[in-house]
N, C-alpha and C positions, 0 to 999 in steps of 0.2 A: 504494500500500500504506500502510495506517495504521501509524504508529509508536508507537501507544499500548501501554504495558506495564501489565499488571495484576500487581502484585507482592504475593503472599501468602506470602512467605518468612518464616521465623521465627515462625510463628503456631501451631506445634504442631498442625497440622491433619491429619486423616485424609481420604482421598479422599471419604468419605461425608459429610464436614462442609463440603464446598465450597458447598453450597446456602445455608448460613447466612452465607456471605460475599458473596452476590450483590449486584451493583450494579443500580441502576435501568436500564431500557433507554434508553440515551442515544442510540441510533441515531435515534430519532424527534426528538430535540432537536439533531441535527446533530453530535453527538459520536461519533466513530468507535468501533466495537467494537475491543477489543484485538487486536493482531497477535501479542503475546507474552504468555506466562503463566509467571510465576516462582513455583515452589512449592518452592524450596530450603529445606533445613534444617527440615523439618517432622516428621521421624521416620516418614515414610510407608514402608510395607512392601509393600503390594499396590496396584498401579496398574491392575488389570484393568478397573475401572469408571471410570477417569479420563475417557475420552471422554464417556460418558453423563452423569457428574456435572458435567463442565465446561460443559454446556449451561445451567446456572444462572448461569454467569459470562460467557459469550460467546455471541453469537447463532449463529455457525457455527463450532463447534470444529474442523471439518475444514479451515477456512481459516487457522488459527493458523500462523504462520511459524516461531515459536520457542517451545520448551518447555524450561524450566529445572527439572529434577528432581534437581539436584545435592545432595549431602550429606544424603541420606535413608538409609533402610535397605532399599532396593529390591534384590531378589535376582534378578529376571527381568523381561524386557520381554515382556508378554503379546501374544497374537495381536491382541487388540482395538486395540492401539496403531497398527496400520496404517490405522485410520480417520482419523488425522491426516494426510490425504493431501497437504496443501499444506505440511507442516512441512519446513523446510529446515535448522533448527538444533536439535539436542537435546543438552542438558547432562545427563549421567548420572554425572559424576565424583563420587567420594567416596561410593559406595554399596557394596553387598555382592554384586555380581554375580561368580560364581565360574567359570562355564563358558560356552564359545562357544555352546552350545545355547540358553542364556538370552538370546541376542542375535539369534537368527535372524529374528524379525519385522522388525528394522531393515532387513534386506536387501530387503524388499518395499516400502520407502518410497521411491518413485521420485524424490522431490524433495529427499531428504536430502543435504546438502552438507557440513555440519559436525557433528561428534560428539565429545564428550569422555567418556572412560571411565577416565582416570587415577585412581588411588586405589581401584580395585576389584581384588579378588583375581584376576580374569581377566587383568589386565595382566601378571601374573607367569608366565602360561602360555607355553610355547615357541611362537615364531612368532606371538605376539599381533598385532602390527601387520600382518603379512602376511595373516593370516587375516581380520581385520576389513576390511581394504581389499579383499580378494577377495570377501568376503561382501556388501559394500556398494559396488558399482562406481561409484555416483554421488558418493561422498565426495571432497571436495577438501581437507578438513582433518580430521585426527584428533588429538585431545589438543592 
């Protein structure tokens, strides 16, 4: 597994602006494609097109192992998120997720092992930890 991290944190980017941040295709030059994508602290609200837009950044978005979407303004995890089928770590702390319903697609990510959600309003709901652990049985670490 490649350990290369593509860090686009603190760039004030919207998902649709990712193409403007694309790197040259290094695979042909022996430089591995990133296994991690950091998009922390960009003010993102809608990540429904993240998978498609990330194709401009990485050769195979489905093979990303780690996604850092912390400290944005995200209110829900869209169905399209399950296309990140190899992702094992997702950071969503410090966003604006308010309801368990907004997290349901995470339960269909069979490789997901580590998830951060602290700092979201959903954390204050009764039985938060129990519900998330039941919803995502593959989790080994939460918050």
